[in-house]
N, C-alpha and C positions, 0 to 999 in steps of 0.2 A: 049490228050498228054501235059504234062508238058511243062510251058515255059521253053527256053535255054537263058542261057545267055554265048556267045562266050567269049574267051577272047585274049590275044592279039598272041598268039599262034594257031589259030585256035581252041582250044580245047573246051567243051564246057560243064557246070557242068548243070544239073536241078536245075534251079531257086529254088524251095521247098526245096526240097535237101540241095544247098548252106546257104541258112536262117538258114534251122533247124540246121546245124554244127556250124554258125555262132554263133547264138543261146546258144549251150551248150559250145562254144571256150569261150564266153564272160562269163559264170555262172563261170566254170570254172578259170578263169581270173582274177573275182571278189574276189577267195576264196585263189587264189595259186602267184597271181602275186607280184614278189620281187622288180622289178626292176621298183623303184618310180622315179619320175621327180625330186626329191628332190637329189637322187644320179646322175641321167643322164641330167636333163635338156631337153624341147623339141626342137624341128628342124622345124624352121615356118613353115607350109604350105605343111606338110607334117603328116603319122601316126609313122614316127621313130627318135630314141632319139639318142642322142650321149654323151658321155661322157663331163664335164663339164670342165674337165684339163687332162693334158697328152698327151704324143703322143702315139699312136698305129701300134706297129709293125706286120708284121706278118712272121712266120718261116713257112720255108715248108721243112720237112724230105723228103732225096728222097733214091730210090736204085739203088748203083752205080756199074760199073763192078769192078768184073768179076761175075757178076751177069747176066743168058742168058737174051741177047737183051734188058739192061736195058741202060740208059744215064745218070745218077746221079753222082752230081758231090761233094756233101754232103749238108749242111744245108744253104738255101737259105734264104737272111733276104730281108724283103720289107717293106716299112713306107705305112700305109694304110692313104689315106684320108677320112675323114669321112663321106666328103657332097657327094659324087658321089662313093664309095669305089675302085677306083681307086688303084694301089700298084705300086708303084716307089723302083726299085729295089736300096737297101742299100751296098749288098755284097755278096759273098758268103763264107762259112766257108769249105775250103776242107774236105774234110774226102772220104776214100778208102773202109768201112766197112760197107757201105748201113745202115746208121742212119736211118730207116725206119720207125720208130716213135719216136715221143721227144715230150717231158710235162717240165712244172716247176713247181719249190719249191713254193709253198704257197705265199712268202715274192717278187719273180721274179726276187729273188737273182740270182738262177741259174738253166741252164739247164741241161734234163738228158737224153741221148738217147741210144736206143736199138738197139744194132748192129747187123744185120743180118750173116755178116762174122763171117764163125767160127776161130778164128784168137788168141784162150784160149784155156785154160787145165784145166778140173775139173774132179779129181780122174781119171786119166788116158785117159780122155776119150775128144775129140776137141769138144771147146763152142763159141759162140756167146759172147758177152761182152756189160755191161753198159757203159755211157762217162759220166762224169760230168762235165758240163764247166759254167765257171762266167759270168755274162752277164753283159757286159758296159751298161747303162741305157742310158748313155751320145749319144751313137749312135747305139746304138741295137748291136754291135759285141757281138763275142762268145770266149772264150779264154777258151782251154782244161785244165783241171786240173787233171785228173787222170781218167781210165780205168780200170773196174774189171771182172773178169768171170760173164756171166750171169748163170752158171751150168747148161747147156742146148744147145742145137741144134738150130737155127732159131729164135734167141731172136725177136719174132715178135712184140712184147708189153710192154709196160713198163708205170709206174704211181707212184705219189708223194701221201705218206698219209696227209692226210688234217692238221696236225699239223706238217709236214715238219721234220721228225725223219728218215723216211724209205724211200726205193724206192722199188717196186716189181718190176719183170719181169717176162712176160709168154715166156715159150718156147714153136714153136710151133713143132717143132723137138724131143725136150726129150733129155733121157740120159736112156741108155740101163741099165735093171736091170734082172740080172740072167746071161746075156750073151745073151739073144734071145728075150725077151718083151724089145719093144723102147716104153717109159712113158713119157707122157708133163710132165715138170716141171713147177714150182712155186718159184723164188728164194726172198728171204728178203733179201737187203743190205740197212745196215745202214749208214746214211748220221753224218760223222765226222765233228767237227767246222770247218767252212769257205766253206762248201758244199761238199767239198770231199767224195768220197763212199770209204768204207771197205769190206772187205771180206763177202759174206755171212753167216750170221746170221743161216739162215735155208733154206730148200732145201725142197718144199712140192711135192711129188708124188701125179697124178690126180689119179689112184686106192687107195690110203689109204683114201681118202674123200669116193668116188665111190667106195664103195664097192658091189663088183658085176655086176658092168657096164660093159657094152660089147661094142665095136663100132657096130655103127648103118648098116645096109643093106641100098644097093643103090639101086634104085636113091629113096631121099626121097619120105613118105611115100605122103604128105601134098606139094607137089611139081605140078607145071603146069603138063598137059598133055603132051607126048613127049618129056619131061624133061632128059636130058645124064648129068646136074651140078653134079657130081660123082668127090670129091676131098677129100683127109683127112682122111677115114673114115677105112684105115687098121689098123688105130694104134690113140692111146690114144692122142689127139693134143690141147694143151694150148692154147689158142688165145687171149686171153685179161684178165687181171688184174688190178682190180681198189678196193679202199678200202668204205666202205659206207660213208657217210658226217660226222658222228661223229667219225669215223680215228676207230674203235672197229672191223668191222668184215672184213676180205679181203675175196671177190666174181671174180671166174673167170670162162671162157668161155671154155669147152673142146668141139672142134668141132668131134672131132672122137668117144666119148663116148657120144654124144647128151645130155650133161647133164650144168648145171652151179653149178658149188659149192662154197662151204662156209666154210670161217674158221675163227675161232675167233685168234686176235694175241694177243701174251704175248708183254706191250709195253716196259717191264722191261730186258724181254731174246730176246723180237724179234724173238718167236719161234711162231708158228700155230697147230692151235689143229683143227682137223674135227669137223664141223659142221651140215652141210646138202647136198645132191647133188640133185640138182631138177632136173629131165626129160624131155626133149623138144620130141615131137613126131619122130617117128622113122627115123632115116637119115636127120634129119633137120638140124645138122650142126651150133648151136650155135655159132656164132663168134664174135660180139661184143655185150655191151648193155650201156645202159645209164639211170641214177636216176632221176627223176623227181625232181624240186626245193623242193618239200614238205620233201622230202627225205625219204618217203614212199612207189611210185611205182618206179617198178622198169620196164624196158623197155629190151626185147631181142629181137637181129637179128638174125634169123637164116638163115644161108650164102646158105645151098644145098635147102632147102625147098621155101624159098623165101618169108619169114612169118614174123609177130612180135608177139611174146608174152608177155601179161601184166601180171605183179603179183603184189602180195600183200608185201613186208618187214616191217619187225617187226624189229626195231634197236634197244630191249632190250633183243631178244633169236637169233638173225640172219638170222631167218626161212624167206623163201619164202613160198607163196602160190597164187598158179596161179588163175586166177581168168578168163584170156582171153585165148586162142590160135591158132596160126596159122591164123591172119589178113593177106592176100594177100600183096604184095608191087607190083604188077601187075596190071594193065587192067583185069578185068572179061573175057576176050575172050582170054586170052595172051596163047599159048601152044609153047613150046620149051625149050629148056635150058638157063638159067640165073642165075647168082650169087650175093646174096645183100652182101653189105661190111658196110657201114658205120653206124650207125644211132644217130642223135642229138636228143637232146628236146629245144626245143627256150627259151630264158632267163626268157620271165614271163612264161612257163610250157602252153602254150598252145596249141602248135605244134610238131609234129615229124617229122624231114626229115631224109630219105636215101638215098643208092646209091643204084642201079642196073645197076651190072656190063652185059654186051652185049645187054639187053633190051637199056642202054645206058640214065638211065633216074633216076631223084631224085622223089622218090616217098612221100607224102605228106598227113598227117594223122592230122587230129584234136585230141584232147583230151579231154574228156566229163567233167561234174562236178566228175562224179565220178572213174574216173581213165583209164575208157576205151577208146581204139581208136576206129576211125571213117576212114576210107579212104576218101580223097579227090579226089584225083586224082594222076598227077606225070607231070612232064616238061622234055621233052629232055635236058641232061647235053651240045649239040651242041659238042661233041669232044668222043674219044672211052674208054669206058673202066673207069669208074670214081671209083674209089678205094675210096676215103676219100670225104668229105665234113664236113663244119665247118662252124656256125655262129660265126660273128666278137660278141664281148660281149655288144652290143646293142641289136643285135638280127637283126641289117636293112640291114645287106648285106652277102649272104649265098656265098662261095667260094666251089668250087671243081675241085678235082686235076685226072688228068685224067692219069694214069699209060700208055698207049701206045699210046696217042696222045701229049705225052710230053709237056702238058700245064695244067693250072690253068686257072676256067672261071670264070664269077662273075654272083652273080643274087644279085637285089633288091628286097628284101623281104616286102609284105604286112602287116604288125602286125595284123589287125583286121582281115581278110579273111586268111592267111596263104598263100597266093597265091606269087608264086615269078617269077618275070621277067627279060630275060639276058639282061643282060647292052651292051654288046657288046664287054667287054672287055675280050682277054685271054690274057696271063702272058707264056711266056716259062720256065720251067723249065723241063729239063730230069728226065721221071721216077719220079713223085713227087707223095710220101705215104701218106703223113699225113699234116696238117696246124693245125699251132697254133697261140693264140695271146697273147701280151703283150702290156699293157698299164704301162706306165713309167711316 
């Protein structure tokens, strides 16, 4: 029997497995680590780093009434203590349209929010919206500039292109096509001078790139035994959209079609041209994804299968090639229902963290030198239904947003082993859905 190393929560790892994972991680880190001491500076006596200059603000988007059972108030702003991760309240930017996803422009001058309340109209159909805010870097406050239609219902996710010229939004509810079929949509919104949003320059339907795709069967083929994780497979459902790091291709997850979709962006016209649809396993439900810092390794999180897929991304063609599929985010003996939600890659490219809803845990993976992932273990999040997690820019602290518990919990990250330890800090936020960081 292998020696066991107990951790601070009573969980244990096989010593030999932990050392093997750590060696693989350090090898990968030597090749991929892009967060140098010259950029950040060391923290004496720890394995953490911190920015040399600047204030770090943390923004939390929420679900607001009348969304069923939610208690959000808008966008919360906190100031982060870099030494211990403590969040101090700054302000709440009131909103009644469920700003459930937020993202920043590359220069940090503007914040954009996708709003899930369907208060706009597009082609005679009710839609969600996207709002543009100006950021006051002196105090972290937000000033609303304008809002535009998201060109689809349930605007679940948005992102800004790396060159700061467009905002993309994924509409989980989509639009009716031909009066009978409902299809997820991706909208492209040009950014005007000063950060304001223009009307959509293009609206792409999932079925245009996913020719022949059909909704997956339920429960997911790769789900744990006894799973009843069934949601969103009655139609196409766009769940996340983001450009590749070069700003050439737009990638999106369609949970209902069990596929990752790729388009090429015409940066002059703001139009999208279909490139590829890469299928997940049947019923898996691709939800969110994350690029490795090297821009070539692509990690997809499957909501209903509770698994991670690893693919190689070709930045010259936009094509994805599957390498590893359906690595579980759960303990080997888990049985029952779980829904994954968020996936993040550490800034140094060594680890992956994802949230497990119902199991209420953070799944932890090591990234090997080849890009493949090895599950290390999991940590209890200390609250209910962890919808989102995110690492601060240094990778020293992990924040977990709990939709049902109305709070955010904080974990200290060991950057050498990938393990996370609860700091004891709870922050009250009604129905938190996403956390984002801005260093000023």
